[in-house]
SETOR-919632 format. One record per residue (C-alpha): residue number from 1; x, y, z. Coordinates in pm, 1 decimal, decimal comma. Layout:
N
+-----+----------+----------+----------+
:  nr :        x :        y :        z :
+-----+----------+----------+----------+
: NUM :        X :        Y :        Z :
...
+-----+----------+----------+----------+
***
This chain:
448
+-----+----------+----------+----------+
:  nr :        x :        y :        z :
+-----+----------+----------+----------+
:   1 :    450,2 :    373,1 :   1951,5 :
:   2 :    784,8 :     67,3 :   1981,3 :
:   3 :   1136,8 :    302,8 :   2042,8 :
:   4 :   1377,7 :    291,1 :   1801,4 :
:   5 :   1598,1 :     32,8 :   1903,3 :
:   6 :   1318,4 :   -211,1 :   2017,6 :
:   7 :   1318,0 :   -598,6 :   1875,2 :
:   8 :    965,7 :   -727,8 :   1808,5 :
:   9 :    863,5 :  -1090,6 :   1983,4 :
:  10 :    768,4 :  -1182,2 :   1570,2 :
:  11 :   1140,5 :  -1353,4 :   1605,3 :
:  12 :   1060,6 :  -1537,5 :   1931,8 :
:  13 :    689,1 :  -1601,9 :   1858,7 :
:  14 :    609,7 :  -1958,9 :   1810,7 :
:  15 :    341,7 :  -1959,6 :   1600,7 :
:  16 :    396,2 :  -2133,2 :   1272,3 :
:  17 :    256,0 :  -1960,7 :    941,8 :
:  18 :    -82,8 :  -2093,3 :    903,8 :
:  19 :   -145,6 :  -2247,9 :    563,4 :
:  20 :   -461,9 :  -2063,7 :    335,9 :
:  21 :   -762,8 :  -2239,5 :    334,8 :
:  22 :   -760,3 :  -2218,9 :     -2,4 :
:  23 :   -414,1 :  -2301,6 :    -64,0 :
:  24 :   -236,2 :  -2707,0 :     59,6 :
:  25 :     80,0 :  -2792,8 :     50,2 :
:  26 :    147,9 :  -2447,4 :      2,3 :
:  27 :    385,8 :  -2368,1 :    247,8 :
:  28 :    550,7 :  -2684,7 :    171,3 :
:  29 :    556,1 :  -2691,7 :   -141,2 :
:  30 :    769,1 :  -2357,7 :    -77,7 :
:  31 :   1053,9 :  -2561,6 :     64,7 :
:  32 :    912,1 :  -2420,5 :    433,5 :
:  33 :    840,1 :  -2650,7 :    660,3 :
:  34 :    387,9 :  -2603,8 :    765,9 :
:  35 :    503,5 :  -2723,3 :   1126,6 :
:  36 :    768,9 :  -2597,8 :   1245,8 :
:  37 :    793,6 :  -2461,7 :   1580,5 :
:  38 :   1150,3 :  -2251,4 :   1541,8 :
:  39 :   1090,5 :  -1936,1 :   1371,6 :
:  40 :   1322,3 :  -2048,4 :   1200,2 :
:  41 :   1148,3 :  -2263,7 :    990,5 :
:  42 :    878,4 :  -1957,3 :    907,8 :
:  43 :   1102,3 :  -1794,0 :    693,9 :
:  44 :   1027,8 :  -1797,1 :    354,4 :
:  45 :   1201,3 :  -2014,2 :    119,8 :
:  46 :   1323,7 :  -2011,3 :   -242,2 :
:  47 :   1012,8 :  -2011,8 :   -421,9 :
:  48 :    722,3 :  -1782,3 :   -185,8 :
:  49 :   1105,8 :  -1521,4 :   -180,8 :
:  50 :   1054,3 :  -1501,9 :   -647,2 :
:  51 :    682,5 :  -1463,5 :   -495,9 :
:  52 :    737,6 :  -1175,7 :   -335,9 :
:  53 :   1024,3 :  -1029,6 :   -585,9 :
:  54 :    756,5 :  -1085,5 :   -835,8 :
:  55 :    465,0 :   -948,0 :   -711,9 :
:  56 :    735,3 :   -620,8 :   -593,9 :
:  57 :    860,9 :   -634,9 :  -1007,5 :
:  58 :    504,8 :   -527,9 :  -1114,8 :
:  59 :    492,9 :   -192,6 :  -1096,1 :
:  60 :    789,2 :   -103,7 :  -1276,8 :
:  61 :    723,0 :   -401,6 :  -1555,0 :
:  62 :    430,0 :   -213,1 :  -1588,0 :
:  63 :    601,3 :    142,4 :  -1587,7 :
:  64 :    921,1 :     62,1 :  -1755,3 :
:  65 :    814,3 :   -184,6 :  -2031,2 :
:  66 :    544,6 :    103,0 :  -2156,7 :
:  67 :    856,3 :    339,2 :  -2165,3 :
:  68 :   1022,6 :    351,4 :  -2508,8 :
:  69 :    659,2 :    346,6 :  -2628,8 :
:  70 :    607,0 :    713,2 :  -2507,6 :
:  71 :    663,7 :    920,1 :  -2832,1 :
:  72 :    509,0 :    645,0 :  -3041,0 :
:  73 :    107,2 :    692,6 :  -2748,3 :
:  74 :    187,4 :   1084,9 :  -2852,6 :
:  75 :    112,0 :   1046,5 :  -3244,5 :
:  76 :    -78,8 :    752,0 :  -3201,7 :
:  77 :   -367,7 :    928,2 :  -2998,3 :
:  78 :   -349,8 :   1254,4 :  -3134,2 :
:  79 :   -216,0 :   1374,5 :  -2741,5 :
:  80 :     69,0 :   1581,0 :  -2633,4 :
:  81 :    416,4 :   1489,3 :  -2470,4 :
:  82 :    186,1 :   1647,3 :  -2151,1 :
:  83 :    -93,8 :   1476,1 :  -2172,9 :
:  84 :     81,1 :   1095,3 :  -2267,7 :
:  85 :    345,3 :   1178,7 :  -1929,2 :
:  86 :    -33,5 :   1190,6 :  -1723,0 :
:  87 :    -52,2 :    814,5 :  -1853,8 :
:  88 :    260,6 :    724,9 :  -1547,1 :
:  89 :     93,5 :    989,6 :  -1399,1 :
:  90 :   -213,4 :    789,3 :  -1271,0 :
:  91 :    -43,3 :    483,3 :  -1351,1 :
:  92 :    139,2 :    592,8 :   -996,6 :
:  93 :   -143,0 :    766,6 :   -849,8 :
:  94 :   -295,4 :    469,0 :   -846,5 :
:  95 :   -113,3 :    266,8 :   -685,4 :
:  96 :    -52,8 :    552,2 :   -440,9 :
:  97 :   -412,8 :    538,8 :   -346,5 :
:  98 :   -496,8 :    228,5 :   -340,8 :
:  99 :   -231,6 :    132,6 :    -64,5 :
: 100 :   -378,8 :    311,2 :    120,8 :
: 101 :   -695,7 :     41,2 :    115,1 :
: 102 :   -507,5 :   -261,0 :     41,8 :
: 103 :   -295,2 :   -189,3 :    379,9 :
: 104 :   -534,8 :   -186,7 :    656,0 :
: 105 :   -680,3 :   -450,6 :    419,8 :
: 106 :   -452,6 :   -697,4 :    506,5 :
: 107 :   -391,9 :   -635,5 :    918,2 :
: 108 :   -749,5 :   -712,5 :    903,2 :
: 109 :   -831,1 :  -1029,1 :    699,6 :
: 110 :   -477,7 :  -1161,7 :    614,9 :
: 111 :   -272,4 :  -1038,3 :    305,7 :
: 112 :   -391,4 :  -1391,7 :     65,7 :
: 113 :   -727,5 :  -1270,4 :    -43,1 :
: 114 :   -688,2 :   -870,5 :    -81,2 :
: 115 :   -400,9 :   -985,0 :   -316,0 :
: 116 :   -584,8 :  -1212,9 :   -550,6 :
: 117 :   -832,5 :   -928,4 :   -501,1 :
: 118 :   -611,3 :   -684,0 :   -644,5 :
: 119 :   -431,5 :   -947,2 :   -883,0 :
: 120 :   -745,7 :   -929,6 :  -1089,7 :
: 121 :   -886,3 :   -638,5 :  -1142,2 :
: 122 :   -525,1 :   -580,1 :  -1239,4 :
: 123 :   -508,3 :   -788,6 :  -1520,6 :
: 124 :   -870,5 :   -665,0 :  -1618,8 :
: 125 :   -749,9 :   -283,0 :  -1604,4 :
: 126 :   -463,1 :   -375,7 :  -1827,8 :
: 127 :   -647,2 :   -560,3 :  -2102,3 :
: 128 :   -873,4 :   -254,4 :  -2128,9 :
: 129 :   -514,9 :      0,8 :  -2099,7 :
: 130 :   -514,5 :   -242,6 :  -2486,5 :
: 131 :   -785,4 :   -112,5 :  -2621,6 :
: 132 :   -772,9 :    239,8 :  -2523,0 :
: 133 :   -934,0 :    430,2 :  -2817,3 :
: 134 :   -810,7 :    794,0 :  -2683,4 :
: 135 :   -551,8 :    898,4 :  -2406,9 :
: 136 :   -814,8 :   1023,2 :  -2189,9 :
: 137 :   -962,5 :    642,3 :  -2108,4 :
: 138 :   -630,9 :    521,9 :  -2143,6 :
: 139 :   -574,8 :    727,1 :  -1852,0 :
: 140 :   -815,6 :    618,5 :  -1724,6 :
: 141 :   -763,1 :    258,0 :  -1680,4 :
: 142 :   -372,5 :    319,1 :  -1594,1 :
: 143 :   -504,6 :    469,4 :  -1277,5 :
: 144 :   -796,4 :    200,6 :  -1217,0 :
: 145 :   -435,8 :    -99,4 :  -1295,5 :
: 146 :   -218,3 :    118,0 :  -1039,0 :
: 147 :   -510,0 :     52,1 :   -811,8 :
: 148 :   -486,1 :   -282,7 :   -838,3 :
: 149 :   -157,3 :   -274,4 :   -836,1 :
: 150 :    -67,5 :   -117,8 :   -524,2 :
: 151 :   -202,5 :   -467,0 :   -411,8 :
: 152 :     80,5 :   -663,5 :   -486,4 :
: 153 :    325,5 :   -371,0 :   -364,0 :
: 154 :    216,4 :   -298,7 :    -24,2 :
: 155 :    172,4 :   -683,1 :     55,2 :
: 156 :    489,6 :   -781,2 :    -20,0 :
: 157 :    632,1 :   -591,6 :    245,5 :
: 158 :    404,1 :   -646,8 :    484,6 :
: 159 :    446,9 :  -1044,6 :    463,3 :
: 160 :    878,8 :   -907,7 :    373,4 :
: 161 :    769,1 :   -778,4 :    810,1 :
: 162 :    584,4 :  -1087,6 :    900,6 :
: 163 :    826,9 :  -1296,2 :    867,8 :
: 164 :   1177,0 :  -1080,9 :    976,0 :
: 165 :   1320,1 :   -756,2 :   1144,5 :
: 166 :   1540,7 :   -634,3 :   1268,5 :
: 167 :   1916,8 :   -682,3 :   1002,0 :
: 168 :   1820,2 :   -987,9 :    839,9 :
: 169 :   1465,6 :   -767,4 :    719,2 :
: 170 :   1660,5 :   -550,6 :    612,6 :
: 171 :   1879,1 :   -840,1 :    380,0 :
: 172 :   1599,2 :   -953,0 :    242,0 :
: 173 :   1470,6 :   -573,8 :    104,1 :
: 174 :   1778,8 :   -563,8 :    -58,6 :
: 175 :   1713,2 :   -988,0 :   -185,2 :
: 176 :   1399,8 :   -781,0 :   -265,1 :
: 177 :   1550,0 :   -532,8 :   -497,2 :
: 178 :   1807,2 :   -814,3 :   -673,3 :
: 179 :   1519,4 :   -994,3 :   -785,2 :
: 180 :   1199,1 :   -745,9 :   -826,6 :
: 181 :   1572,5 :   -488,4 :   -933,9 :
: 182 :   1609,3 :   -694,3 :  -1298,5 :
: 183 :   1199,2 :   -622,7 :  -1427,9 :
: 184 :   1338,6 :   -200,6 :  -1477,3 :
: 185 :   1658,5 :   -341,9 :  -1656,8 :
: 186 :   1488,1 :   -623,6 :  -1860,2 :
: 187 :   1119,6 :   -408,7 :  -1920,9 :
: 188 :   1278,0 :   -157,1 :  -2168,5 :
: 189 :   1478,5 :   -377,0 :  -2342,2 :
: 190 :   1070,8 :   -653,3 :  -2368,8 :
: 191 :    916,4 :   -343,0 :  -2522,0 :
: 192 :   1213,5 :   -187,2 :  -2722,4 :
: 193 :   1138,8 :   -559,4 :  -2900,0 :
: 194 :    791,1 :   -545,7 :  -2868,5 :
: 195 :    776,9 :   -243,0 :  -3105,7 :
: 196 :   1003,2 :   -404,5 :  -3327,0 :
: 197 :    695,8 :   -687,3 :  -3418,2 :
: 198 :    391,6 :   -422,6 :  -3322,2 :
: 199 :    269,2 :    -99,2 :  -3123,4 :
: 200 :    279,5 :     76,5 :  -2802,0 :
: 201 :    -64,6 :   -224,7 :  -2744,7 :
: 202 :    191,5 :   -495,8 :  -2782,8 :
: 203 :    271,4 :   -365,1 :  -2430,4 :
: 204 :    -31,2 :   -419,2 :  -2290,2 :
: 205 :    -83,9 :   -726,8 :  -2395,7 :
: 206 :    248,8 :   -900,2 :  -2247,6 :
: 207 :    165,1 :   -716,3 :  -1949,1 :
: 208 :   -223,7 :   -851,4 :  -1904,1 :
: 209 :     -4,2 :  -1244,6 :  -1944,8 :
: 210 :    229,4 :  -1123,6 :  -1680,2 :
: 211 :    -44,1 :  -1006,8 :  -1472,8 :
: 212 :   -228,0 :  -1373,3 :  -1482,5 :
: 213 :     93,3 :  -1634,8 :  -1480,6 :
: 214 :    145,0 :  -1435,2 :  -1134,0 :
: 215 :   -229,9 :  -1428,1 :   -991,4 :
: 216 :   -225,1 :  -1773,7 :  -1077,8 :
: 217 :    125,5 :  -1857,4 :   -861,9 :
: 218 :     50,1 :  -1643,8 :   -615,5 :
: 219 :   -305,4 :  -1790,6 :   -594,9 :
: 220 :   -120,3 :  -2194,4 :   -604,6 :
: 221 :    221,2 :  -2067,5 :   -363,1 :
: 222 :    226,4 :  -1776,2 :   -119,8 :
: 223 :     50,9 :  -1863,8 :    185,3 :
: 224 :   -156,9 :  -1618,7 :    446,7 :
: 225 :    181,7 :  -1488,0 :    711,1 :
: 226 :    -94,3 :  -1331,2 :    950,5 :
: 227 :   -250,4 :  -1596,9 :   1150,0 :
: 228 :   -573,3 :  -1438,3 :   1319,2 :
: 229 :   -541,7 :  -1321,3 :   1612,5 :
: 230 :   -280,6 :  -1116,1 :   1493,3 :
: 231 :   -554,4 :   -922,5 :   1263,8 :
: 232 :   -729,7 :   -628,3 :   1319,8 :
: 233 :  -1003,8 :   -533,7 :   1377,2 :
: 234 :  -1277,9 :   -223,8 :   1289,0 :
: 235 :  -1340,7 :    -52,1 :    969,9 :
: 236 :  -1225,3 :    272,5 :    862,8 :
: 237 :  -1200,4 :    403,2 :   1163,5 :
: 238 :   -978,1 :    172,6 :   1376,0 :
: 239 :   -754,1 :    193,8 :   1035,5 :
: 240 :   -720,7 :    596,8 :   1014,5 :
: 241 :   -643,3 :    622,3 :   1397,5 :
: 242 :   -403,7 :    350,2 :   1380,0 :
: 243 :   -209,3 :    515,2 :   1002,4 :
: 244 :   -267,3 :    843,8 :   1297,3 :
: 245 :    -61,4 :    713,5 :   1597,1 :
: 246 :    138,5 :    591,7 :   1298,0 :
: 247 :    216,2 :    923,2 :   1178,8 :
: 248 :    281,6 :   1046,7 :   1481,7 :
: 249 :    619,4 :    900,3 :   1578,6 :
: 250 :    898,4 :   1131,6 :   1468,2 :
: 251 :   1061,0 :    851,8 :   1350,1 :
: 252 :    861,5 :    632,0 :   1115,9 :
: 253 :    731,5 :   1025,7 :    981,1 :
: 254 :   1079,1 :   1069,2 :    935,2 :
: 255 :   1219,0 :    756,2 :    735,5 :
: 256 :    854,1 :    767,4 :    509,4 :
: 257 :    911,2 :   1161,7 :    358,2 :
: 258 :   1261,1 :   1042,3 :    375,2 :
: 259 :   1237,8 :    744,7 :    135,5 :
: 260 :    952,6 :    976,7 :    -66,5 :
: 261 :   1131,0 :   1237,2 :   -162,8 :
: 262 :   1397,2 :    979,9 :   -297,7 :
: 263 :   1126,8 :    796,1 :   -456,3 :
: 264 :   1068,4 :   1075,7 :   -626,9 :
: 265 :   1388,9 :   1176,0 :   -798,6 :
: 266 :   1404,2 :    801,0 :   -945,8 :
: 267 :   1091,8 :    873,3 :  -1096,9 :
: 268 :   1174,8 :   1187,6 :  -1220,9 :
: 269 :   1402,0 :   1023,1 :  -1417,6 :
: 270 :   1133,4 :    704,3 :  -1542,1 :
: 271 :    892,6 :    969,3 :  -1656,9 :
: 272 :   1143,4 :   1214,2 :  -1795,2 :
: 273 :   1377,5 :    934,5 :  -1935,9 :
: 274 :   1271,9 :    839,6 :  -2243,6 :
: 275 :   1256,5 :   1209,0 :  -2399,0 :
: 276 :   1524,3 :   1324,7 :  -2289,8 :
: 277 :   1771,0 :   1018,9 :  -2404,1 :
: 278 :   1532,6 :    958,9 :  -2763,3 :
: 279 :   1400,7 :   1287,2 :  -2793,0 :
: 280 :   1699,3 :   1566,9 :  -2720,1 :
: 281 :   1997,0 :   1252,9 :  -2796,5 :
: 282 :   1866,7 :   1127,4 :  -3093,7 :
: 283 :   1883,3 :    755,3 :  -2934,3 :
: 284 :   1660,8 :    508,3 :  -3051,9 :
: 285 :   1415,7 :    264,9 :  -2876,8 :
: 286 :   1667,5 :      8,0 :  -2848,0 :
: 287 :   1952,7 :    241,8 :  -2709,5 :
: 288 :   1758,9 :    395,0 :  -2477,0 :
: 289 :   1632,6 :     68,7 :  -2308,3 :
: 290 :   2010,9 :    -48,2 :  -2339,6 :
: 291 :   2103,8 :    247,9 :  -2134,0 :
: 292 :   1790,4 :    212,1 :  -1910,5 :
: 293 :   1888,5 :   -109,7 :  -1799,1 :
: 294 :   2222,4 :     -2,1 :  -1746,7 :
: 295 :   2102,6 :    161,6 :  -1488,6 :
: 296 :   1901,3 :    -76,2 :  -1307,6 :
: 297 :   2203,1 :   -336,2 :  -1301,0 :
: 298 :   2411,0 :    -14,9 :  -1147,2 :
: 299 :   2034,4 :     30,9 :   -918,7 :
: 300 :   2094,2 :   -426,4 :   -811,5 :
: 301 :   2454,7 :   -455,7 :   -792,6 :
: 302 :   2470,2 :   -119,0 :   -510,9 :
: 303 :   2097,5 :   -315,0 :   -392,5 :
: 304 :   2323,2 :   -657,4 :   -284,1 :
: 305 :   2660,4 :   -442,5 :   -218,0 :
: 306 :   2461,3 :   -241,3 :     95,2 :
: 307 :   2272,5 :   -638,1 :    146,0 :
: 308 :   2578,6 :   -829,9 :    212,9 :
: 309 :   2814,7 :   -661,9 :    255,6 :
: 310 :   2695,5 :   -403,1 :    488,2 :
: 311 :   2423,0 :   -449,6 :    642,8 :
: 312 :   2494,3 :   -589,2 :   1010,7 :
: 313 :   2837,6 :   -444,4 :    928,8 :
: 314 :   2791,1 :   -115,4 :    954,4 :
: 315 :   2502,6 :    124,1 :   1114,0 :
: 316 :   2210,0 :    133,7 :    854,9 :
: 317 :   2126,7 :    502,7 :    935,0 :
: 318 :   2487,8 :    538,6 :    829,4 :
: 319 :   2449,4 :    332,8 :    477,2 :
: 320 :   2162,6 :    568,6 :    430,7 :
: 321 :   2334,7 :    898,7 :    491,7 :
: 322 :   2609,9 :    809,4 :    202,1 :
: 323 :   2276,5 :    677,2 :    -11,3 :
: 324 :   2153,9 :   1011,6 :    -23,8 :
: 325 :   2455,8 :   1292,5 :     17,8 :
: 326 :   2560,0 :   1041,6 :   -344,2 :
: 327 :   2212,7 :   1066,9 :   -449,4 :
: 328 :   2180,4 :   1481,7 :   -443,4 :
: 329 :   2605,3 :   1519,0 :   -559,7 :
: 330 :   2470,2 :   1364,4 :   -886,9 :
: 331 :   2133,4 :   1560,4 :   -939,6 :
: 332 :   2363,9 :   1865,5 :   -896,1 :
: 333 :   2593,3 :   1713,8 :  -1131,7 :
: 334 :   2321,1 :   1684,1 :  -1361,8 :
: 335 :   2207,2 :   2008,5 :  -1306,3 :
: 336 :   2490,0 :   2173,5 :  -1401,3 :
: 337 :   2527,7 :   1895,7 :  -1768,2 :
: 338 :   2219,4 :   1955,8 :  -1863,5 :
: 339 :   2186,1 :   2400,8 :  -1834,9 :
: 340 :   2514,2 :   2402,6 :  -2014,5 :
: 341 :   2755,8 :   2510,4 :  -1742,5 :
: 342 :   2969,9 :   2279,3 :  -1888,9 :
: 343 :   2958,3 :   2373,5 :  -2210,9 :
: 344 :   2733,2 :   2129,1 :  -2424,5 :
: 345 :   2716,1 :   1823,9 :  -2252,6 :
: 346 :   2665,3 :   1473,5 :  -2463,9 :
: 347 :   2453,9 :   1214,2 :  -2403,6 :
: 348 :   2736,7 :   1014,3 :  -2273,5 :
: 349 :   2821,9 :   1285,1 :  -1921,5 :
: 350 :   2505,8 :   1253,8 :  -1903,6 :
: 351 :   2396,1 :    887,7 :  -1844,0 :
: 352 :   2645,6 :    787,2 :  -1700,1 :
: 353 :   2577,2 :   1078,8 :  -1424,3 :
: 354 :   2213,5 :    905,3 :  -1444,4 :
: 355 :   2402,5 :    595,3 :  -1355,6 :
: 356 :   2580,7 :    709,6 :  -1078,0 :
: 357 :   2215,4 :    881,3 :   -894,0 :
: 358 :   2052,7 :    543,1 :  -1046,0 :
: 359 :   2291,5 :    289,9 :   -876,5 :
: 360 :   2272,9 :    533,0 :   -521,2 :
: 361 :   1926,9 :    429,2 :   -507,5 :
: 362 :   2014,7 :     81,6 :   -434,6 :
: 363 :   2134,1 :    243,5 :    -70,6 :
: 364 :   1875,1 :    455,8 :     48,2 :
: 365 :   1576,4 :    276,5 :    -92,7 :
: 366 :   1590,7 :    -63,7 :    134,3 :
: 367 :   1718,6 :     41,6 :    403,9 :
: 368 :   1462,9 :    305,0 :    481,6 :
: 369 :   1232,7 :     61,6 :    365,2 :
: 370 :   1337,2 :   -172,1 :    631,0 :
: 371 :   1419,3 :    120,0 :    937,3 :
: 372 :   1050,6 :    236,9 :    928,8 :
: 373 :    887,3 :   -116,8 :    939,4 :
: 374 :   1119,8 :   -218,3 :   1245,5 :
: 375 :    935,9 :     60,7 :   1450,3 :
: 376 :    616,0 :    -61,1 :   1287,7 :
: 377 :    541,3 :   -463,5 :   1431,7 :
: 378 :    156,1 :   -424,8 :   1519,6 :
: 379 :     38,0 :   -269,2 :   1179,1 :
: 380 :    252,9 :   -374,1 :    904,6 :
: 381 :     35,1 :   -357,6 :    705,5 :
: 382 :   -119,2 :     15,2 :    770,6 :
: 383 :    258,5 :    136,8 :    747,4 :
: 384 :    356,5 :    -68,5 :    441,9 :
: 385 :     53,7 :    118,4 :    270,0 :
: 386 :    186,9 :    488,3 :    419,4 :
: 387 :    583,1 :    398,8 :    296,5 :
: 388 :    463,3 :    327,5 :    -84,2 :
: 389 :    196,8 :    587,7 :    -53,5 :
: 390 :    366,7 :    840,4 :     59,3 :
: 391 :    641,5 :    714,7 :   -243,7 :
: 392 :    378,5 :    731,3 :   -518,4 :
: 393 :    217,4 :   1047,2 :   -383,2 :
: 394 :    509,9 :   1252,4 :   -389,1 :
: 395 :    681,2 :   1021,5 :   -734,7 :
: 396 :    301,8 :   1156,4 :   -872,4 :
: 397 :    336,7 :   1457,4 :   -853,7 :
: 398 :    720,3 :   1505,6 :   -981,5 :
: 399 :    611,5 :   1310,2 :  -1288,3 :
: 400 :    449,6 :   1689,9 :  -1451,4 :
: 401 :    741,2 :   1904,7 :  -1297,4 :
: 402 :   1020,2 :   1711,8 :  -1578,3 :
: 403 :    844,7 :   1792,2 :  -1868,4 :
: 404 :    734,9 :   2158,1 :  -1784,2 :
: 405 :    962,9 :   2335,6 :  -2033,6 :
: 406 :    886,0 :   2116,9 :  -2342,2 :
: 407 :   1011,0 :   1760,4 :  -2525,2 :
: 408 :   1433,3 :   2014,6 :  -2570,6 :
: 409 :   1506,6 :   2050,7 :  -2202,1 :
: 410 :   1644,4 :   1835,9 :  -1969,3 :
: 411 :   1689,4 :   2078,5 :  -1714,9 :
: 412 :   1336,6 :   2059,0 :  -1559,1 :
: 413 :   1470,9 :   1668,3 :  -1475,7 :
: 414 :   1741,6 :   1792,0 :  -1310,4 :
: 415 :   1609,6 :   2092,1 :  -1073,6 :
: 416 :   1339,6 :   1839,7 :   -959,4 :
: 417 :   1615,3 :   1554,6 :   -891,3 :
: 418 :   1824,1 :   1792,7 :   -660,6 :
: 419 :   1562,2 :   1985,6 :   -525,3 :
: 420 :   1342,8 :   1635,8 :   -422,3 :
: 421 :   1709,5 :   1436,4 :   -271,4 :
: 422 :   1815,9 :   1750,2 :    -67,6 :
: 423 :   1431,3 :   1787,0 :     87,4 :
: 424 :   1534,6 :   1382,5 :    178,9 :
: 425 :   1842,8 :   1460,3 :    261,9 :
: 426 :   1659,8 :   1727,3 :    475,2 :
: 427 :   1435,3 :   1471,0 :    635,9 :
: 428 :   1716,9 :   1223,6 :    739,8 :
: 429 :   1875,7 :   1461,5 :    872,3 :
: 430 :   1579,0 :   1639,5 :   1085,7 :
: 431 :   1349,4 :   1409,8 :   1139,8 :
: 432 :   1508,6 :   1106,5 :   1194,4 :
: 433 :   1851,0 :   1245,4 :   1428,1 :
: 434 :   2017,3 :    963,5 :   1378,3 :
: 435 :   2301,9 :   1127,7 :   1598,0 :
: 436 :   2085,8 :   1136,8 :   1895,3 :
: 437 :   1972,6 :    792,1 :   1850,5 :
: 438 :   2355,6 :    722,8 :   1852,5 :
: 439 :   2409,8 :    924,4 :   2159,9 :
: 440 :   2167,6 :    756,9 :   2324,5 :
: 441 :   2260,1 :    430,2 :   2308,5 :
: 442 :   1920,5 :    320,3 :   2109,2 :
: 443 :   2074,2 :    190,6 :   1832,8 :
: 444 :   1838,3 :     22,6 :   1548,9 :
: 445 :   1984,8 :   -233,2 :   1433,2 :
: 446 :   2272,4 :   -413,7 :   1607,3 :
: 447 :   2605,3 :   -269,9 :   1380,1 :
: 448 :   2412,2 :    120,4 :   1477,5 :
+-----+----------+----------+----------+
***
């Protein structure tokens, strides 16, 4: 495995990102010269950046647009809240497992073909979700929707790793957060407005249209970034050996677990907040959507502070540590408020605690991805799959736990968030050991 501070040869190669045979002129259309030998020519243009942002935005769009409708679905399908929350868990689990398949496939066959296949299946599964007659049917097709949607998540990260390294990669992940972060801002707002004119099924009709549009854009504008000479041969056995080697790297495993547990904190909020805000505190779907959007703005703004001001000036590990500490403190404050230690807390202080927690994710999420992928230039697809699978599996476990005490208390949400935040910080300190690398003079980024 590469040393943590090892710079890859990716930025020094004279290879150009080849245009897929079925996508002529895609790089040129995106503003990236296809024939230039300079490494800068391989950087993504604005259009490709937007495409990658759209791919990473699709999962939060699929989940967050649906959130204001959760209470309505419980009545429409005559299912308890815990069962309806499983529609989120199923989608999340599908995204986790799908990445394990699509990631190695993209290392073997390139990025475009697995991505386009996954997008087509996503569109079909989402269309069927709109017609689901029972909660069980909806859960099943949400699982398929997640399995197919995983292609966009894992391949977008792999494409970034194909094109960037080091501090530039961390900055680009922060840029993607700006684009994909718009999804959780607008998705609940759109979902709330859809519910004004139709029922929850209309949400899936809109998602189907979004999937069709994104599939067409990917086909037209996203060129192949993994040349044939850098692809892996072999089948399932080779993929498993590659992943086993990645997990044997203590530091990579540390960043993977840290990112996964931080994501579980985020998903505990996503899963519980519709019931906490609407059922416990009596807010309308539109008010919930506004609060959710405000929290997402906080995440995006802090992510941009990370990418524009901190990366390159402050060690990525130091910024990551700050982010985890703030998340832990915010989760502790939420537990104290929701359990009544400070008396009966209203919506405003609880919303403030959630805002701080969400905003701090802008320091944690892009830097865990960058630090982990920086170590794995030889298997970006498989590494991206492990990162995503860990995050989504841990999130899928956290999701049903937030409703374990029913719909009338927010304490389980806060307990899950505090536990996962503490474990994330423990994994970061115990496995990544950032002070050890700094003391040995092995920096993971030029500013460390």
